Structures are given as C-alpha cells and as structure tokens.
C-alpha positions as CSV (number, residue, x, y, z in Angstrom):
1,M,21.1,-11.5,9.5
2,N,17.9,-13.6,10.1
3,L,15.1,-13.6,8.3
4,R,12.7,-16.3,9.8
5,Q,9.1,-15.5,9.3
6,A,8.8,-14.4,12.9
7,R,11.8,-12.2,12.8
8,R,10.2,-10.8,8.8
9,E,7.5,-9.4,10.8
10,D,9.5,-7.8,13.3
11,Y,11.7,-5.9,10.7
12,W,8.3,-4.7,9.2
13,R,7.0,-3.0,12.5
14,K,10.1,-1.6,13.1
15,L,10.3,-0.2,10.0
16,F,7.7,1.9,10.5
17,N,7.8,2.4,13.9
18,R,11.3,3.2,15.0
19,T,13.4,6.6,15.1
20,Y,15.4,7.6,12.1
21,P,18.5,9.5,12.2
22,F,16.5,11.8,9.6
23,M,13.8,11.8,7.3
24,I,12.1,13.9,4.6
25,E,9.3,16.1,5.8
26,R,8.0,17.7,2.9
27,I,8.7,18.1,-0.8
28,L,7.7,21.4,-2.6
29,F,8.1,21.3,-6.3
30,Q,8.5,25.1,-7.7
31,G,8.8,25.3,-11.4
32,G,9.1,22.9,-14.5
33,V,6.4,21.4,-16.6
34,L,5.1,18.5,-14.7
35,F,4.7,19.1,-11.0
36,D,4.9,23.0,-10.3
37,G,3.1,23.6,-7.2
38,M,3.0,20.2,-6.0
39,E,3.7,19.4,-2.2
40,V,4.3,16.1,-0.7
41,S,4.6,15.0,2.8
42,L,6.7,12.1,3.7
43,K,6.8,9.6,6.5
44,P,9.2,8.1,8.4
45,G,11.0,5.1,6.7
46,I,9.3,4.0,4.2
47,N,7.1,5.7,1.6
48,V,6.1,4.2,-1.6
49,F,4.5,6.6,-4.8
50,V,1.9,4.6,-7.0
51,G,0.5,6.0,-10.1
52,R,-0.8,5.2,-13.8
53,N,1.8,4.8,-16.4
54,G,2.9,8.2,-17.3
55,I,1.7,10.0,-14.5
56,G,5.5,11.3,-13.4
57,K,6.9,8.6,-10.9
58,S,9.9,8.0,-12.7
59,N,10.7,12.2,-12.5
60,L,9.5,12.4,-8.9
61,I,11.9,9.7,-7.8
62,R,14.9,10.8,-10.2
63,S,14.7,14.5,-9.4
64,V,14.7,14.1,-5.4
65,Y,17.3,11.2,-6.3
66,N,19.3,14.6,-8.0
67,L,19.1,16.4,-4.9
68,F,21.1,14.0,-2.6
69,F,23.7,12.9,-5.3
70,C,27.3,12.9,-3.8
71,E,30.4,11.2,-4.6
72,Q,29.6,8.1,-2.8
73,S,26.0,7.8,-5.1
74,N,26.3,4.4,-7.2
75,Q,24.6,6.1,-10.2
76,S,25.3,9.7,-11.9
77,Q,22.5,12.3,-11.8
78,F,19.4,11.9,-14.4
79,L,18.3,14.7,-16.3
80,T,14.8,15.6,-15.5
81,P,13.4,18.1,-18.2
82,L,10.1,18.3,-17.0
83,V,11.2,19.1,-13.4
84,E,13.2,22.1,-12.2
85,S,15.6,19.8,-9.7
86,N,16.6,23.5,-8.0
87,G,13.1,24.4,-7.5
88,I,12.5,21.5,-5.0
89,T,13.0,22.1,-1.2
90,A,13.1,20.0,1.0
91,R,12.9,20.1,5.2
92,L,15.1,17.0,6.9
93,A,13.7,16.6,10.7
94,T,16.5,15.0,13.1
95,K,16.3,14.3,16.8
96,D,18.6,18.0,16.8
97,D,19.2,20.7,14.4
98,P,18.0,20.0,10.5
99,I,20.7,18.9,8.2
100,E,21.4,19.8,4.5
101,C,20.6,17.9,1.5
102,S,24.2,18.0,0.8
103,D,25.2,16.4,4.3
104,V,23.0,13.0,3.4
105,S,24.5,10.1,1.0
106,G,21.8,9.7,-2.2
107,F,21.7,6.0,-3.8
108,M,19.7,4.7,-6.4
109,F,18.2,1.1,-7.8
110,D,16.1,1.5,-10.9
111,P,16.4,-2.2,-12.0
112,C,15.0,-1.7,-15.3
113,Y,17.0,0.6,-16.4
114,L,20.2,-0.1,-14.7
115,I,20.6,-3.9,-15.0
116,P,20.3,-3.9,-19.0
117,D,22.5,-1.4,-19.1
118,I,25.2,-2.9,-17.0
119,Q,25.3,-6.1,-18.6
120,L,25.5,-4.7,-22.0
121,L,28.7,-2.7,-20.5
122,F,30.5,-5.7,-19.3
123,N,29.9,-7.7,-22.3
124,S,30.9,-4.9,-24.5
125,Q,34.5,-4.8,-23.1
126,E,37.3,-5.8,-24.8
127,N,39.8,-6.1,-22.2
128,L,37.4,-7.0,-19.2
129,E,39.6,-9.7,-17.8
130,E,42.9,-7.0,-17.4
131,L,40.2,-4.7,-16.2
132,L,38.9,-7.2,-13.0
133,E,42.8,-8.2,-12.5
134,Q,43.0,-4.7,-10.7
135,F,40.3,-5.4,-8.0
136,S,40.6,-8.0,-5.9
137,P,37.3,-10.5,-5.4
138,Q,35.7,-10.3,-1.7
139,P,33.9,-13.5,-1.0
140,I,30.5,-13.6,0.4
141,V,30.5,-15.9,3.1
142,G,28.4,-17.0,6.6
143,D,25.3,-15.0,6.9
144,D,25.8,-13.0,4.1
145,L,25.9,-15.9,2.0
146,Q,22.7,-17.3,3.5
147,L,20.8,-13.8,3.0
148,L,21.5,-14.0,-0.4
149,N,20.3,-17.1,-1.1
150,Y,17.0,-16.4,0.8
151,L,17.0,-13.5,-1.5
152,T,17.6,-15.1,-4.6
153,N,15.8,-18.7,-3.4
154,S,19.0,-20.2,-4.2
155,S,21.9,-22.1,-3.1
156,Y,25.0,-20.5,-4.1
157,E,28.6,-22.5,-3.1
158,S,30.4,-19.8,-3.5
159,V,30.1,-15.7,-4.4
160,N,32.6,-13.0,-5.2
161,I,32.3,-9.5,-5.7
162,R,34.8,-7.6,-7.6
163,S,34.0,-3.6,-6.7
164,I,34.9,-1.8,-9.5
165,E,35.9,2.3,-8.9
166,D,36.4,5.1,-10.9
167,E,36.0,3.1,-14.4
168,F,32.8,3.9,-16.2
169,Q,31.6,7.5,-16.5
170,D,28.1,6.7,-15.2
171,Y,29.2,4.6,-12.6
172,A,31.7,5.6,-10.1
173,Y,31.2,1.9,-8.1
174,L,30.0,-1.0,-10.3
175,P,30.1,-4.6,-8.8
176,F,31.1,-7.9,-10.8
177,F,29.7,-10.7,-9.6
178,E,31.7,-14.3,-10.2
179,V,29.1,-17.3,-8.5
180,S,29.4,-21.1,-8.6
181,I,26.7,-23.3,-8.1
182,G,25.4,-26.6,-8.9
183,G,28.7,-27.7,-10.3
184,R,28.6,-24.5,-12.8
185,S,30.6,-20.9,-12.4
186,Y,29.3,-18.3,-14.5
187,D,29.4,-13.7,-13.9
188,S,27.5,-10.9,-14.2
189,R,28.2,-11.6,-18.3
190,G,26.0,-14.8,-18.4
191,M,23.3,-13.9,-15.5
192,G,19.6,-13.6,-15.9
193,L,18.6,-9.7,-15.7
194,G,16.5,-11.0,-12.4
195,E,19.4,-13.3,-11.2
196,L,21.5,-9.8,-11.8
197,S,19.1,-7.4,-10.4
198,L,18.8,-9.3,-7.0
199,F,22.5,-9.3,-6.8
200,Y,22.9,-5.6,-7.4
201,F,20.7,-4.7,-5.3
202,F,22.2,-6.9,-2.5
203,W,25.3,-5.2,-3.1
204,L,23.9,-1.9,-2.8
205,M,22.0,-2.3,0.3
206,T,25.5,-4.0,1.7
207,R,27.2,-1.3,0.4
208,I,24.9,1.7,2.3
209,S,24.9,-0.3,5.1
210,Q,28.6,-0.4,5.6
211,L,28.9,3.7,5.3
212,D,28.9,6.3,8.1
213,G,26.5,9.4,8.0
214,A,22.9,9.8,6.9
215,R,22.1,7.8,3.7
216,I,18.7,7.5,1.6
217,V,17.9,5.3,-0.7
218,F,15.5,6.0,-4.0
219,I,14.1,2.7,-5.6
220,E,12.1,2.5,-8.9
221,E,10.0,-0.2,-9.8
222,P,12.2,-3.2,-7.6
223,E,9.9,-5.9,-9.2
224,S,10.8,-5.5,-12.4
225,F,12.2,-8.9,-14.1
226,L,11.0,-10.7,-10.9
227,P,8.3,-13.3,-10.1
228,P,5.8,-12.5,-7.2
229,S,7.5,-14.7,-4.8
230,I,10.9,-13.0,-5.4
231,Q,9.5,-9.7,-5.0
232,L,8.3,-10.5,-1.4
233,R,11.7,-12.0,-0.6
234,L,13.0,-8.8,-1.9
235,V,11.0,-6.3,0.2
236,D,11.5,-8.3,3.2
237,V,15.0,-7.8,3.1
238,L,14.7,-3.9,2.2
239,A,13.2,-4.0,5.3
240,L,15.6,-5.6,7.1
241,Y,18.2,-2.9,6.2
242,G,15.6,-0.4,6.3
243,A,14.7,-1.5,10.1
244,S,18.5,-2.4,11.2
245,I,20.2,0.8,10.2
246,G,17.4,3.1,9.9
247,L,17.4,3.7,6.1
248,P,14.7,6.0,4.6
249,I,13.6,4.3,1.4
250,V,11.5,6.0,-1.5
251,L,9.8,3.9,-3.5
252,S,7.9,3.4,-6.7
253,T,5.8,0.3,-8.1
254,H,3.3,-1.4,-9.7
255,S,3.2,-4.4,-8.0
256,E,0.5,-5.3,-5.3
257,H,3.0,-7.8,-3.7
258,I,5.2,-5.2,-2.6
259,L,2.1,-2.6,-2.1
260,K,0.3,-5.1,0.4
261,R,3.4,-4.8,2.9
262,V,3.4,-0.9,3.2
263,E,1.1,0.9,5.5
264,R,-1.6,2.6,3.8
265,S,-0.3,6.1,5.3
266,H,2.9,5.4,3.7
267,V,1.5,4.8,0.3
268,H,1.0,7.8,-2.2
269,I,-0.9,8.6,-4.9
270,L,0.0,10.5,-7.7
271,R,-3.1,12.0,-9.8
272,K,-3.6,14.4,-13.0
273,E,-5.7,17.5,-12.1
274,H,-6.8,20.7,-13.2
275,A,-4.0,22.4,-11.6
276,G,-1.3,19.6,-13.0
277,V,0.0,16.4,-11.4
278,R,-0.9,16.2,-7.3
279,C,-0.1,13.6,-4.8
280,A,-2.5,12.4,-1.9
281,T,-2.6,9.7,0.7
282,A,-4.1,6.3,-0.3
283,S,-8.0,6.7,1.0
284,D,-7.4,3.1,2.0
285,E,-5.6,-0.1,1.7
286,L,-6.9,-1.2,-1.9
287,E,-7.0,2.0,-3.7
288,P,-3.2,1.4,-5.2
289,L,-5.2,-2.0,-6.4
290,R,-7.8,-0.2,-8.0
291,L,-5.6,2.5,-9.3
292,L,-3.2,0.0,-11.0
293,G,-6.3,-1.9,-12.6
294,L,-5.8,-5.2,-10.1
295,S,-8.8,-6.8,-8.1
296,S,-8.9,-6.6,-4.5
297,P,-8.0,-9.9,-2.8
298,K,-11.2,-11.5,-0.7
299,V,-10.5,-11.6,3.0
300,G,-13.9,-12.9,4.0
301,V,-17.5,-13.8,3.8
302,L,-20.2,-11.4,5.7
303,M,-23.5,-13.0,6.1
304,Y,-26.4,-10.7,7.5
305,E,-30.4,-10.7,7.4
306,D,-31.9,-9.0,4.2
307,Y,-30.9,-6.0,1.4
308,A,-31.0,-3.0,3.8
309,A,-28.5,-4.7,6.1
310,G,-25.8,-5.6,3.4
311,C,-26.6,-1.8,2.2
312,F,-25.6,-0.8,5.9
313,I,-22.6,-3.0,6.0
314,K,-21.4,-1.4,2.7
315,A,-22.0,2.1,3.8
316,L,-20.0,1.6,6.8
317,L,-17.0,0.0,5.4
318,K,-16.4,2.9,3.0
319,K,-15.5,4.7,6.4
320,S,-13.0,1.9,7.4
321,T,-9.2,2.7,6.9
322,K,-8.4,-1.1,6.6
323,Y,-11.1,-2.9,4.6
324,V,-13.6,-2.1,1.6
325,A,-16.7,-3.9,0.6
326,D,-15.1,-5.2,-2.4
327,G,-12.6,-7.3,0.2
328,F,-15.8,-9.6,0.9
329,Y,-18.2,-12.0,-0.2
330,F,-21.8,-10.7,0.4
331,Y,-24.1,-13.9,1.9
332,C,-28.0,-12.7,2.4
333,C,-29.3,-15.5,4.6
334,N,-32.8,-13.9,4.8
335,S,-32.8,-15.0,8.6
336,N,-31.0,-15.0,11.9
337,G,-31.5,-18.7,12.1
338,Q,-29.8,-19.2,8.9
339,I,-27.0,-17.0,9.9
340,L,-26.2,-18.9,12.7
341,N,-26.4,-22.2,11.1
342,R,-23.7,-21.0,8.7
343,L,-21.5,-19.6,11.6
344,K,-21.9,-22.8,13.3
345,N,-20.7,-24.8,10.2
346,F,-17.6,-22.1,9.4
347,H,-16.3,-21.8,12.9
348,D,-12.9,-23.0,12.1
349,S,-10.5,-20.0,12.3
350,N,-7.7,-21.6,10.3
351,L,-9.6,-21.1,7.3
352,A,-8.4,-18.8,4.3
353,L,-11.3,-16.6,4.6
354,K,-13.1,-15.0,8.1
355,F,-16.8,-15.8,8.1
356,I,-18.5,-13.3,10.0
357,G,-22.3,-13.1,10.7
358,I,-23.6,-9.2,11.0
359,F,-26.9,-9.0,13.0
360,D,-29.4,-6.1,13.1
361,G,-29.2,-3.7,16.2
362,D,-32.1,-4.9,17.5
363,C,-30.7,-8.5,18.2
364,R,-28.5,-7.4,20.9
365,H,-30.5,-9.3,23.7
366,S,-32.4,-11.3,21.9
367,M,-29.6,-13.1,20.2
368,A,-27.7,-13.6,23.5
369,R,-28.1,-16.9,24.2
370,D,-28.0,-18.1,20.9
371,L,-24.3,-16.7,20.5
372,R,-22.6,-17.5,23.5
373,D,-20.7,-20.4,21.6
374,I,-19.7,-18.3,18.8
375,S,-17.3,-15.5,18.7
376,H,-17.1,-14.2,15.0
377,F,-20.3,-12.2,14.7
378,A,-21.3,-8.2,15.1
379,F,-24.2,-6.1,15.6
380,L,-25.5,-3.1,13.4
381,P,-25.0,0.2,15.0
382,S,-27.5,1.1,17.5
383,E,-30.3,-1.4,19.0
384,T,-32.5,-0.6,16.0
385,P,-33.3,-2.3,13.0
386,P,-31.6,-0.7,9.8
387,E,-34.9,0.4,8.1
388,S,-36.3,2.1,11.5
389,L,-32.9,3.9,11.8
390,L,-33.3,5.3,8.2
391,I,-37.0,6.4,8.7
392,D,-36.3,7.9,11.9
393,M,-33.0,10.1,10.1
394,I,-35.5,11.1,7.2
395,S,-38.2,12.1,9.6
396,R,-35.6,14.5,11.2
397,M,-34.5,15.9,7.5
398,E,-35.6,19.0,6.2
399,V,-37.2,18.7,2.6
400,S,-34.2,20.4,0.6
401,E,-31.9,18.0,2.3
402,I,-34.0,14.9,1.4
403,S,-34.2,16.0,-2.2
404,N,-30.4,17.3,-2.7
405,I,-29.2,13.9,-1.1
406,L,-31.9,11.8,-3.7
407,S,-31.6,13.9,-6.4
408,C,-35.4,14.9,-6.8
409,T,-37.2,17.9,-6.3
410,D,-38.3,19.4,-3.4
411,I,-41.9,18.3,-4.5
412,K,-41.6,15.0,-5.0
413,A,-39.7,14.9,-1.8
414,H,-42.2,16.5,0.0
415,D,-44.7,14.2,-1.7
416,A,-43.4,11.3,-0.7
417,L,-43.4,12.6,3.1
418,D,-47.1,12.8,3.0
419,R,-47.9,9.5,1.5
420,T,-45.7,7.6,4.0
421,A,-46.8,9.5,7.3
422,G,-47.8,6.7,9.3
423,A,-46.7,3.2,7.0
424,D,-45.6,0.4,8.5
425,I,-41.8,-0.5,8.7
426,H,-41.9,-2.4,6.3
427,D,-44.1,-0.6,3.9
428,F,-42.3,2.9,4.6
429,L,-39.2,2.6,2.4
430,P,-40.9,1.2,-0.8
431,E,-43.4,3.5,-0.9
432,F,-41.0,6.4,0.0
433,A,-38.8,5.3,-2.9
434,R,-42.1,4.7,-5.5
435,A,-43.1,8.3,-4.7
436,I,-40.0,9.8,-5.7
437,E,-39.6,7.7,-8.6
438,M,-37.1,5.8,-7.4
439,D,-36.5,1.9,-7.1
440,T,-35.6,0.9,-3.2
441,G,-32.5,-1.1,-4.3
442,S,-30.9,2.7,-5.4
443,L,-32.9,4.5,-2.4
444,L,-31.2,2.6,0.4
445,P,-27.3,2.8,-0.5
446,R,-28.1,6.4,-0.4
447,L,-29.8,6.5,2.7
448,C,-27.5,4.6,4.2
449,D,-24.4,6.6,3.3
450,T,-25.8,9.6,4.8
451,W,-26.9,7.7,7.8
452,V,-23.3,6.8,8.3
453,L,-22.3,10.2,7.6
454,K,-24.1,11.8,10.2
455,N,-23.4,9.4,12.9
456,E,-20.1,9.0,12.8
457,E,-19.6,7.8,16.7
458,L,-21.7,4.9,16.3
459,S,-20.1,4.1,12.6
460,Q,-16.6,4.2,14.3
461,T,-17.5,1.8,17.0
462,F,-18.9,-0.7,14.4
463,L,-15.8,-0.4,12.6
464,S,-13.4,-1.2,15.8
465,D,-15.6,-4.0,16.6
466,F,-15.3,-5.5,13.0
467,E,-11.6,-4.9,12.5
468,Q,-11.3,-6.7,15.6
469,L,-12.6,-9.6,14.7
470,M,-10.9,-9.4,11.6
471,S,-7.5,-9.1,13.0
C-alpha cells in the first residue's frame, strides 16, 4: 500500500467521506455507576474520545468492545464493574436493514495493557520453542514489508509472523514476531515495547482486513510507548486501513499528534457534570488540547489598528469552528500604514506562520488602491469603524440589557447613557466605562462579544473570508 504524502492525504479525506458498510449511530448507557443516562452520538468512520485521567475513557471503550466481542476477536472480554454492559444499546445503520451487534466482529488494540502482558507471557513460557514449531512462519514481503518499515521507520530485511491459535486463555489469536535487521536477528521476547506495539498493530490491522463481514476496531491510547513522529505514522496507517476497507474506528487518546489529524465533529469530550459523566462534541478544534493542558499551536500573526479592532477579532474568532484566538499572535500596529508595511515585509506564502492584516470596515474603499498587490488581508464586518458599531448597538439596547451584559445596576447604565449622549466617537466608550465604574479594557471585550452574537450573518461572512485566507 502506498503511503506517499499525497496518498496519505487521500486516505484521510476518504476516511471522513466514504460510505461505510455499517456504523454505530448512537449508544445509550442505562444503569451502572459511571455513565447511567449518558447518550453518545457517533459519526461514520473514526470517533475519538478525549478526557482527563480517571474520567472513564477506558470503561467506555471496553464496555462497547464487549458488545461486539466474538470468536474472531483478538482479546477476551473485559470486566467493567462501573458499567452495566447489558444496559448499552447501539443502533447500527447500513444501506439496507439494521444489523445486530452479534453480526459485527469487534477487535481491540490497547498497547499500554496488552503489549507488556504479551511480552511477559512469551518470556515466561518454558516450552516456547516446541509451541512455535506447531505454527508455520508467514514471511512479510513486498508492499506489506514496505508498509511495516514505514510504520516503524526502520529497514527490516526479513519479518516472519507465527499466528498462535487457542493456546492462551485471554488471547484466541496471538502473533509471535521474528525479525532480521542490520545483521541482527531477534523475536518478540527481545523487542522494545514500542517496537512490539507497532508490530502487533500491523498484524491486527492485516488480520482485520482479511476477514469478511462487518468489522470494527477499538483502540485505547495508541500513542503508548511511541515518540511523536511514530504516532503520526501509526495514525496514517490507521487511516489507510479505515479508508480502504471501510473499517469503523473508536479510539481514545491523550496525544495532540493524533488529535490534529481528526476533524472536530469526530472528537468527543467526556466531562463530569452533576448528573454524572457526559459526552459532547468538541466545541472547537483546540478544545481537546486545552482539556489535556496542552498549549495551542500558533498558526498566524494578526495585525490590526487599535485595541478595539483586536477585541473585535477575538470575539469573532470565538464563533469559528476552525480557529481560536489562542492560536494566533496579535500585533497592534496603531495605523493602517503600519499594517501595510508589515504585510509587504511578510508576503512570502511559504512562511511557517500566516501574516494577515485586518482593517476596520470603513477602510474597504479608502484602502482599495493600497491593497491591490496584497493578498493576505481582511476587513472587519460592516463598513463602519468598530467603535461606531458598538456605540450604535448600545444606543438600541434597553437599560436592563446593558446592565445585565456589563454586570452593573440599571441606575449606573442609565447614568452612563445620559453622560455620553452626543459624545464624540473617540470619547464615548471611555466616558461610558467611567460612568459604570469599569475600565475600557474590560468593557470592550464584553461589548464585542455581544455585537457578534447579535450580528450572526455579518460575523459568519467575516469568518468565511478569514478561514479562506488561512487555508
């Protein structure tokens, strides 16, 4: 199978867009201590669960795996004392009629638990050589060996796999690997945990691809024992199999390297609420990273005229499903001329960060000639300066609404309106802030957030233009 860069991107696109033989549409947990009443709606293809340690990701993954356990499964069922497995219901959608869970073959890959156990099992066998002689070695050659070398970032000269059947209580099928590389030969007993994990993953995905009927794979924290570069290769191979054979994937992870390859709508956040643990789709692309305590990667530099414009940009980005303010550096240029100069200095499209100038809405016509040879710029909504938009909004609001938004009394809000009546555009907002005993730096973000909520169509038009610049 080909995993050149272009092909990898094709597999990822197909993973999210292809038609699948079946999918889990909905899971409802009934009873048990942990998830009682929790409902989970899943997407076709891949679904990833994220949450803090101890939230219940393993219990969820293992409980649903138990539902699809069958004779062909690679691991025995799990004990799930906090979840009543028989209280889980799943609707499986197909192109024709719904199918029963018993008609689907479920498989599990949980390297943190599985790989040390397998290696210990082999190393503890006194008659391992006699046992291995009962099973013929199957050489991995050609495209399969090339794929395995890509996955492991190695150059194995030869690889043999012996698939051991019905010899171990917890594993109906267990692979034993024998390899040669750089003049050395060794087997599963002497492999590092990361290396053995990758070999087992390769064996499992190959086995799944060779079976007929509906299949599904459950994966717990595949990043275990693996450095970031190999984590990326592993999920590329996972996308290859998922897209090629129509394999639904249910996965939990703490890895930012895995999460960044998955569309937001396919990422599910587990949280503790008053009613117990509940599940919801990620609100934006970077929420899973924030939940895991990871910093957002910076993707661009946004240059604007003044503080009010900066507040408007951050408020608008809160409505984006692709970007958040934390993903950008913000630079206040103090004038349109300074924004232009910096755009001219950073015009190279191959730079790691996107440099984008964002002008006030009233500059659309006056800046047209200056921007003829510049591509990376946008205008704030409307054809009015940000301060004018906010002042106009305030003048149309009821006193009670103003006091509610700004957390002040009706009396202070009414007094602020009286004191700023007829004020110059540059003096209005500072005077209004003083009247309600709030600094301008706190007032403007609240007003900008309110304006964005009240003007959804204009906000979405800006975001559409902005996201096009970032693509």
